[in-house]
PADREN-674330 format. One record per residue: x, y, z of N, C-alpha, C, O in turn. Coordinates in steps of 0.1 Angstrom, whole numbers. Example, Ala and Ser with C-alpha at 12.3 -4.5 7.8 and 13.67 -1.06 7.14 Angstrom:
# residues 2
<pt <132,-57,78>,<123,-45,78>,<132,-33,78>,<142,-33,85>>
<pt <128,-22,71>,<137,-11,71>,<129,0,79>,<134,11,80>>
This chain:
# residues 230
<pt <1086,401,-394>,<1072,397,-392>,<1063,408,-397>,<1066,420,-395>>
<pt <1052,404,-404>,<1042,414,-409>,<1034,421,-399>,<1033,416,-387>>
<pt <1029,432,-402>,<1020,440,-393>,<1008,432,-389>,<1003,425,-398>>
<pt <1003,433,-377>,<990,426,-373>,<979,431,-383>,<978,442,-387>>
<pt <970,421,-386>,<959,424,-395>,<948,432,-388>,<946,430,-376>>
<pt <942,441,-396>,<931,449,-390>,<918,441,-389>,<914,434,-398>>
<pt <912,443,-378>,<899,436,-375>,<889,447,-370>,<893,456,-363>>
<pt <877,446,-374>,<867,456,-370>,<865,456,-355>,<863,445,-350>>
<pt <865,467,-349>,<862,468,-335>,<848,473,-333>,<844,483,-339>>
<pt <841,467,-323>,<827,471,-320>,<825,474,-305>,<832,467,-297>>
<pt <817,483,-302>,<812,485,-288>,<800,476,-287>,<790,478,-293>>
<pt <802,465,-278>,<791,455,-277>,<778,461,-272>,<768,455,-273>>
<pt <779,473,-266>,<766,479,-261>,<758,484,-273>,<746,487,-271>>
<pt <764,484,-285>,<756,488,-297>,<751,476,-304>,<744,478,-315>>
<pt <753,464,-300>,<748,452,-306>,<733,450,-303>,<728,457,-295>>
<pt <727,440,-310>,<713,438,-307>,<710,432,-293>,<719,428,-286>>
<pt <697,432,-290>,<694,428,-276>,<699,414,-272>,<704,413,-261>>
<pt <697,405,-281>,<701,391,-278>,<716,390,-275>,<721,384,-266>>
<pt <724,397,-284>,<739,396,-282>,<743,403,-269>,<752,399,-262>>
<pt <736,415,-266>,<740,422,-254>,<737,413,-242>,<744,413,-232>>
<pt <725,406,-242>,<722,397,-231>,<732,386,-229>,<736,383,-218>>
<pt <737,380,-240>,<746,369,-240>,<760,374,-236>,<767,367,-229>>
<pt <765,385,-241>,<778,390,-239>,<780,398,-226>,<790,399,-221>>
<pt <769,404,-222>,<768,412,-210>,<779,423,-209>,<786,424,-199>>
<pt <781,431,-219>,<792,441,-220>,<791,451,-208>,<781,457,-205>>
<pt <803,452,-201>,<803,461,-190>,<797,456,-177>,<797,464,-167>>
<pt <791,444,-178>,<784,439,-166>,<794,435,-155>,<805,431,-158>>
<pt <789,435,-143>,<798,430,-132>,<795,415,-129>,<783,412,-128>>
<pt <805,407,-127>,<803,393,-124>,<813,389,-113>,<823,396,-110>>
<pt <809,378,-106>,<817,374,-95>,<825,362,-98>,<821,353,-106>>
<pt <838,361,-93>,<846,349,-95>,<843,340,-83>,<834,342,-75>>
<pt <850,329,-83>,<847,318,-73>,<850,323,-59>,<845,317,-49>>
<pt <858,333,-57>,<861,339,-44>,<852,351,-41>,<855,358,-31>>
<pt <842,353,-49>,<832,364,-47>,<838,378,-49>,<833,388,-44>>
<pt <849,379,-57>,<854,392,-61>,<847,396,-74>,<844,388,-82>>
<pt <845,409,-75>,<837,414,-86>,<847,419,-97>,<857,425,-95>>
<pt <843,416,-110>,<851,420,-121>,<841,425,-132>,<830,420,-134>>
<pt <846,435,-139>,<837,441,-150>,<841,435,-163>,<852,434,-168>>
<pt <831,429,-170>,<832,422,-183>,<837,432,-194>,<834,444,-193>>
<pt <843,427,-204>,<848,435,-215>,<836,441,-223>,<825,436,-223>>
<pt <839,453,-228>,<828,460,-236>,<832,461,-251>,<823,462,-259>>
<pt <845,460,-254>,<850,462,-268>,<855,449,-273>,<863,442,-267>>
<pt <849,446,-285>,<851,433,-291>,<856,434,-306>,<853,444,-313>>
<pt <863,424,-311>,<866,423,-325>,<854,415,-331>,<849,406,-325>>
<pt <850,420,-343>,<839,413,-350>,<845,405,-361>,<853,409,-369>>
<pt <841,392,-361>,<846,382,-370>,<835,379,-380>,<826,372,-376>>
<pt <836,384,-392>,<824,383,-401>,<821,368,-406>,<810,365,-410>>
<pt <831,360,-407>,<829,347,-413>,<840,337,-409>,<850,340,-403>>
<pt <837,324,-412>,<847,313,-409>,<860,316,-416>,<870,314,-411>>
<pt <858,320,-429>,<870,323,-437>,<879,334,-431>,<891,333,-431>>
<pt <873,344,-425>,<880,355,-419>,<887,350,-407>,<899,353,-404>>
<pt <880,342,-399>,<886,336,-386>,<898,328,-390>,<908,328,-383>>
<pt <898,320,-401>,<909,312,-405>,<921,320,-410>,<932,315,-409>>
<pt <918,331,-417>,<929,338,-424>,<936,348,-415>,<947,352,-417>>
<pt <929,354,-405>,<935,364,-397>,<945,359,-387>,<942,350,-379>>
<pt <957,364,-387>,<967,361,-378>,<969,371,-367>,<969,383,-370>>
<pt <969,367,-355>,<971,377,-343>,<986,378,-341>,<991,389,-338>>
<pt <994,367,-342>,<1008,367,-341>,<1014,358,-352>,<1006,352,-360>>
<pt <1027,355,-352>,<1032,347,-362>,<1027,333,-362>,<1024,327,-373>>
<pt <1024,327,-350>,<1020,313,-349>,<1006,311,-344>,<1002,300,-343>>
<pt <999,322,-342>,<985,320,-336>,<975,328,-345>,<976,340,-346>>
<pt <965,320,-350>,<955,326,-358>,<942,328,-349>,<941,322,-338>>
<pt <934,337,-353>,<922,341,-346>,<913,329,-344>,<906,328,-333>>
<pt <912,320,-353>,<903,309,-353>,<906,300,-340>,<897,294,-335>>
<pt <919,299,-336>,<922,290,-325>,<916,295,-312>,<913,287,-303>>
<pt <913,308,-311>,<907,313,-298>,<892,314,-299>,<885,317,-289>>
<pt <886,311,-311>,<871,313,-312>,<864,300,-315>,<852,300,-318>>
<pt <871,288,-315>,<864,276,-317>,<855,273,-305>,<859,274,-293>>
<pt <842,270,-308>,<832,268,-298>,<826,254,-298>,<827,247,-308>>
<pt <821,250,-286>,<814,237,-286>,<800,239,-283>,<795,250,-283>>
<pt <793,228,-281>,<778,229,-280>,<774,235,-266>,<762,237,-264>>
<pt <783,237,-257>,<779,243,-245>,<778,259,-246>,<774,265,-237>>
<pt <782,264,-258>,<781,278,-260>,<767,281,-266>,<762,272,-273>>
<pt <761,292,-263>,<748,295,-268>,<748,296,-284>,<758,299,-290>>
<pt <737,291,-289>,<736,289,-304>,<739,302,-311>,<746,302,-321>>
<pt <734,314,-307>,<737,326,-314>,<752,329,-315>,<756,335,-324>>
<pt <759,325,-304>,<773,328,-304>,<781,318,-312>,<794,319,-313>>
<pt <775,307,-317>,<781,298,-326>,<780,302,-341>,<786,296,-350>>
<pt <772,313,-343>,<770,318,-356>,<779,330,-359>,<784,336,-350>>
<pt <781,333,-372>,<788,345,-376>,<778,356,-380>,<767,353,-385>>
<pt <782,368,-377>,<795,372,-371>,<797,368,-357>,<787,368,-349>>
<pt <809,365,-353>,<812,362,-339>,<820,374,-333>,<825,383,-340>>
<pt <820,374,-320>,<827,385,-313>,<836,380,-302>,<833,370,-295>>
<pt <848,386,-301>,<858,382,-291>,<864,394,-285>,<868,403,-293>>
<pt <866,395,-272>,<872,407,-266>,<886,410,-271>,<893,401,-275>>
<pt <889,423,-272>,<901,428,-279>,<914,423,-272>,<924,424,-278>>
<pt <913,419,-259>,<925,415,-252>,<930,402,-257>,<941,398,-253>>
<pt <924,395,-267>,<929,383,-272>,<943,385,-278>,<951,376,-279>>
<pt <946,397,-284>,<959,400,-289>,<970,399,-279>,<981,394,-281>>
<pt <967,403,-267>,<976,403,-256>,<979,388,-252>,<991,384,-250>>
<pt <969,380,-252>,<971,366,-249>,<980,359,-259>,<989,351,-256>>
<pt <977,362,-272>,<985,356,-283>,<1000,360,-282>,<1008,352,-284>>
<pt <1002,372,-278>,<1016,377,-276>,<1023,368,-266>,<1035,364,-268>>
<pt <1017,366,-254>,<1023,358,-244>,<1024,343,-248>,<1034,336,-244>>
<pt <1015,338,-255>,<1015,324,-260>,<1027,322,-269>,<1033,311,-270>>
<pt <1031,332,-277>,<1043,331,-285>,<1055,329,-277>,<1063,320,-281>>
<pt <1056,336,-266>,<1068,334,-257>,<1068,320,-251>,<1078,313,-250>>
<pt <1056,316,-247>,<1054,303,-241>,<1058,292,-251>,<1065,282,-248>>
<pt <1054,294,-263>,<1057,284,-274>,<1072,283,-276>,<1077,272,-277>>
<pt <1079,294,-276>,<1093,294,-278>,<1100,286,-266>,<1109,278,-268>>
<pt <1095,289,-254>,<1101,283,-242>,<1098,268,-241>,<1106,260,-236>>
<pt <1086,264,-246>,<1081,250,-245>,<1088,242,-256>,<1088,230,-255>>
<pt <1093,248,-266>,<1100,241,-277>,<1091,233,-286>,<1095,223,-292>>
<pt <1079,238,-288>,<1070,231,-297>,<1057,239,-300>,<1055,249,-293>>
<pt <1050,235,-310>,<1037,242,-313>,<1027,240,-302>,<1027,230,-295>>
<pt <1019,250,-300>,<1009,250,-289>,<995,249,-295>,<992,257,-303>>
<pt <988,240,-290>,<974,237,-295>,<964,240,-285>,<964,234,-274>>
<pt <954,248,-288>,<944,252,-279>,<932,243,-281>,<928,241,-292>>
<pt <926,239,-270>,<914,230,-270>,<902,237,-275>,<901,250,-274>>
<pt <893,230,-281>,<880,236,-285>,<873,242,-273>,<872,235,-262>>
<pt <869,254,-274>,<864,262,-263>,<874,264,-252>,<870,267,-240>>
<pt <886,263,-255>,<897,265,-246>,<903,279,-247>,<912,283,-240>>
<pt <897,287,-256>,<901,301,-257>,<891,310,-251>,<889,310,-239>>
<pt <884,318,-260>,<873,326,-255>,<861,318,-251>,<857,309,-259>>
<pt <855,321,-240>,<842,315,-235>,<833,326,-230>,<837,333,-220>>
<pt <822,327,-236>,<813,339,-232>,<808,337,-218>,<808,326,-212>>
<pt <803,348,-212>,<797,346,-199>,<784,338,-199>,<778,335,-188>>
<pt <778,335,-211>,<766,327,-212>,<769,313,-215>,<760,304,-217>>
<pt <782,309,-216>,<786,295,-218>,<781,287,-206>,<781,292,-195>>
<pt <777,274,-209>,<771,266,-198>,<781,263,-187>,<777,258,-176>>
<pt <794,264,-189>,<804,262,-179>,<808,275,-171>,<816,275,-162>>
<pt <802,286,-175>,<805,299,-169>,<797,302,-157>,<790,311,-156>>
<pt <800,293,-147>,<793,296,-134>,<799,308,-127>,<791,315,-120>>
<pt <812,309,-128>,<818,321,-121>,<827,328,-132>,<830,322,-143>>
<pt <831,340,-129>,<839,348,-138>,<853,341,-139>,<859,338,-128>>
<pt <858,338,-151>,<871,333,-153>,<877,342,-165>,<870,348,-172>>
<pt <890,342,-166>,<897,350,-176>,<893,345,-190>,<895,353,-200>>
<pt <887,333,-192>,<882,329,-205>,<872,339,-210>,<872,341,-222>>
<pt <864,346,-201>,<854,355,-206>,<860,368,-211>,<854,376,-217>>
<pt <873,370,-207>,<880,382,-212>,<889,379,-224>,<896,388,-229>>
<pt <889,367,-228>,<898,362,-239>,<912,363,-235>,<921,366,-243>>
<pt <915,361,-222>,<929,362,-217>,<933,349,-210>,<941,348,-202>>
<pt <926,338,-214>,<930,324,-209>,<930,314,-221>,<922,316,-230>>
<pt <938,304,-219>,<938,294,-229>,<940,280,-222>,<949,279,-213>>
<pt <933,270,-227>,<935,256,-222>,<943,249,-233>,<937,248,-244>>
<pt <955,244,-230>,<963,238,-240>,<963,223,-238>,<965,218,-227>>
<pt <959,216,-249>,<958,201,-248>,<970,194,-254>,<972,182,-252>>
<pt <978,201,-263>,<989,194,-269>,<1000,205,-271>,<998,216,-275>>
<pt <1013,200,-269>,<1024,208,-272>,<1034,200,-281>,<1039,189,-276>>
<pt <1036,204,-293>,<1043,196,-302>,<1036,182,-304>,<1024,182,-308>>
<pt <1043,171,-302>,<1037,158,-303>,<1032,153,-289>,<1028,141,-288>>
<pt <1034,161,-279>,<1030,157,-265>,<1016,160,-262>,<1012,172,-261>>
<pt <1008,150,-259>,<994,152,-254>,<995,154,-239>,<1002,147,-232>>
<pt <989,165,-235>,<990,169,-221>,<980,161,-212>,<968,166,-210>>
<pt <984,150,-207>,<976,142,-199>,<985,135,-188>,<995,129,-191>>
<pt <980,137,-176>,<988,131,-165>,<995,142,-157>,<999,152,-163>>
<pt <997,140,-144>,<1002,150,-135>,<1016,154,-139>,<1019,166,-139>>
<pt <1025,145,-142>,<1039,148,-144>,<1040,157,-157>,<1048,167,-156>>
<pt <1033,154,-167>,<1034,162,-180>,<1028,176,-178>,<1035,186,-182>>
<pt <1017,177,-171>,<1011,190,-169>,<1019,199,-160>,<1021,210,-162>>
<pt <1024,193,-149>,<1033,201,-140>,<1045,205,-147>,<1050,216,-144>>
<pt <1051,197,-156>,<1063,201,-164>,<1060,214,-172>,<1068,223,-171>>
<pt <1049,214,-179>,<1046,226,-187>,<1040,238,-179>,<1042,249,-183>>
<pt <1034,235,-168>,<1031,246,-159>,<1043,253,-154>,<1043,265,-154>>
<pt <1053,246,-151>,<1066,252,-146>,<1072,260,-157>,<1078,271,-155>>
<pt <1072,255,-170>,<1077,263,-181>,<1070,276,-183>,<1076,286,-185>>
<pt <1056,275,-182>,<1048,287,-183>,<1052,298,-172>,<1053,309,-175>>
<pt <1053,293,-160>,<1056,302,-149>,<1070,309,-151>,<1072,320,-147>>
<pt <1079,301,-156>,<1093,306,-159>,<1093,316,-171>,<1101,324,-172>>
<pt <1083,314,-180>,<1083,322,-192>,<1079,336,-189>,<1085,345,-195>>
<pt <1070,338,-180>,<1066,352,-176>,<1059,352,-163>,<1051,343,-160>>
<pt <1062,362,-155>,<1056,364,-142>,<1041,368,-144>,<1033,367,-135>>
<pt <1037,372,-156>,<1024,376,-159>,<1015,364,-161>,<1002,365,-160>>
<pt <1020,353,-165>,<1013,341,-168>,<1009,333,-155>,<1018,330,-147>>
<pt <996,330,-154>,<992,323,-142>,<987,309,-147>,<981,308,-157>>
<pt <990,299,-139>,<986,285,-142>,<977,280,-131>,<977,285,-120>>
<pt <970,270,-135>,<962,263,-125>,<967,249,-123>,<972,243,-133>>
<pt <967,244,-111>,<974,231,-108>,<967,219,-114>,<955,220,-118>>
<pt <974,208,-116>,<968,196,-121>,<956,192,-112>,<957,192,-100>>
<pt <945,188,-119>,<934,183,-111>,<924,193,-106>,<914,190,-100>>
<pt <927,206,-109>,<917,216,-104>,<904,214,-111>,<904,208,-122>>
<pt <893,219,-105>,<880,218,-111>,<874,232,-113>,<872,239,-103>>
<pt <871,235,-126>,<864,247,-129>,<854,244,-140>,<854,250,-150>>
<pt <845,235,-137>,<836,230,-147>,<842,218,-155>,<835,209,-159>>
<pt <855,219,-157>,<862,208,-164>,<874,203,-154>,<880,212,-148>>
<pt <876,190,-154>,<887,185,-146>,<900,188,-154>,<901,184,-165>>
<pt <910,194,-147>,<922,198,-154>,<932,187,-153>,<943,189,-147>>
<pt <929,175,-158>,<939,164,-159>,<942,161,-173>,<949,151,-176>>
<pt <938,170,-182>,<941,167,-197>,<945,180,-204>,<944,181,-216>>
<pt <948,191,-197>,<952,203,-203>,<960,212,-193>,<959,211,-181>>
<pt <968,221,-199>,<974,232,-191>,<966,245,-193>,<963,249,-204>>
<pt <962,250,-182>,<955,263,-182>,<964,275,-179>,<971,275,-169>>
<pt <965,284,-189>,<973,296,-188>,<963,308,-188>,<954,309,-196>>
<pt <966,318,-180>,<958,330,-181>,<966,343,-176>,<976,341,-169>>
<pt <961,354,-180>,<967,367,-177>,<958,375,-167>,<961,387,-165>>
<pt <948,369,-162>,<939,376,-153>,<928,384,-161>,<926,380,-173>>
<pt <922,394,-155>,<910,400,-160>,<915,413,-167>,<913,424,-162>>
<pt <920,412,-179>,<926,423,-187>,<915,428,-196>,<909,421,-204>>
<pt <912,441,-196>,<903,448,-205>,<911,457,-214>,<919,465,-209>>
<pt <909,456,-227>,<916,464,-237>,<907,474,-243>,<896,471,-248>>
<pt <911,487,-243>,<903,497,-250>,<911,501,-262>,<921,508,-261>>
<pt <907,497,-274>,<914,499,-286>,<915,514,-289>,<907,522,-285>>
<pt <926,518,-297>,<928,532,-300>,<917,538,-308>,<915,550,-309>>
<pt <909,529,-315>,<898,535,-323>,<886,540,-314>,<878,547,-319>>
<pt <887,537,-301>,<875,540,-293>,<877,554,-286>,<888,557,-281>>
<pt <867,562,-286>,<867,575,-279>,<861,572,-265>,<850,567,-264>>
<pt <868,576,-254>,<864,572,-241>,<853,582,-235>,<850,582,-223>>
<pt <848,591,-244>,<837,599,-239>,<824,592,-238>,<814,597,-234>>
<pt <824,579,-242>,<812,571,-241>,<815,559,-232>,<809,548,-235>>
<pt <822,561,-222>,<826,550,-213>,<815,544,-205>,<815,533,-201>>
<pt <805,553,-201>,<795,548,-192>,<786,538,-200>,<782,540,-211>>
<pt <783,527,-193>,<775,516,-199>,<760,521,-199>,<755,525,-188>>
<pt <754,522,-210>,<740,526,-210>,<732,518,-200>,<734,506,-199>>
<pt <722,524,-193>,<715,517,-182>,<708,505,-187>,<707,495,-180>>
<pt <702,506,-200>,<694,495,-205>,<703,483,-208>,<698,471,-209>>
<pt <717,484,-209>,<726,473,-212>,<731,467,-199>,<737,456,-200>>
<pt <729,473,-188>,<735,467,-175>,<727,455,-171>,<715,456,-168>>
<pt <733,443,-170>,<726,431,-165>,<722,434,-151>,<730,439,-143>>
<pt <710,429,-147>,<705,431,-134>,<712,421,-124>,<713,424,-112>>
<pt <717,410,-129>,<723,400,-121>,<737,396,-127>,<739,397,-139>>
<pt <746,391,-118>,<758,387,-123>,<756,375,-134>,<762,376,-145>>
<pt <749,365,-130>,<745,355,-139>,<730,352,-137>,<727,344,-128>>
<pt <722,357,-145>,<708,356,-143>,<703,343,-148>,<707,338,-158>>
<pt <694,337,-140>,<689,323,-143>,<681,324,-156>,<671,332,-157>>
<pt <685,316,-165>,<678,316,-179>,<664,313,-177>,<655,318,-185>>
<pt <660,303,-168>,<646,300,-167>,<638,312,-162>,<626,313,-166>>
<pt <644,320,-153>,<637,331,-149>,<634,341,-160>,<624,348,-161>>
<pt <645,343,-168>,<644,352,-180>,<633,347,-189>,<625,355,-194>>
<pt <633,333,-192>,<623,328,-201>,<609,330,-196>,<600,333,-203>>
<pt <607,328,-182>,<594,330,-177>,<589,344,-178>,<577,347,-181>>
<pt <598,354,-176>,<595,368,-177>,<591,372,-192>,<583,381,-194>>
<pt <597,364,-201>,<595,368,-215>,<583,362,-221>,<578,365,-232>>
<pt <576,352,-214>,<564,346,-219>,<552,355,-218>,<551,362,-208>>
<pt <543,355,-228>,<531,364,-227>,<522,359,-215>,<521,347,-213>>
<pt <517,369,-209>,<507,366,-198>,<494,361,-204>,<488,368,-212>>
<pt <489,349,-200>,<477,344,-206>,<465,353,-202>,<464,357,-190>>
<pt <456,355,-211>,<444,362,-208>,<435,354,-200>,<435,342,-200>>
<pt <426,361,-192>,<417,354,-183>,<408,345,-191>,<402,349,-201>>
<pt <407,332,-187>,<398,323,-193>,<406,313,-202>,<400,303,-207>>
<pt <419,316,-205>,<427,307,-214>,<432,295,-206>,<438,287,-212>>
């Protein structure tokens, strides 16, 4: 197998204001059980659609499969360059093992890989925001629909590695899980070897004030104050 391809690593705290607001690097967010998790700060920068299509993370998984977005993602994050947390390589590694054990190709749903904290389904922190979760809609020629099929592949995933976590058939996290297998590795943050950790503190101006700030409140604050008489 060839060496993993090199991808530019960026500190998301150095990105422009809009991207920092959408990606919330280093911000604290709450999961559905009210536990706090720190969002990733270091991302791969994907310059173009062509780059996303050509870069391989592992033998059978390309970068594009983890970065396909739908209309529930913010418009700026649908444009290139795109950004994805560096832990996506770890997820691809585990999916290779799952693919072998499942005995067929593994197909990730649109927006079933990385999902930003600004995605419209991101009510709570989920490993999708760390790029350590995947929603699988097809394995080989098998469409994952129905309790028996999903429970079968959930069991294969759990046997594949103790590190892989699955969600049961029918769970609800913005989407009803009756048509995919959800696999995740939890809230893993990767600090690439290119990074010097003497800059680990998140700059104060980059820290989100709220776990998930109401967009309408933000929009109201950003509107100019009308002058008297207008």
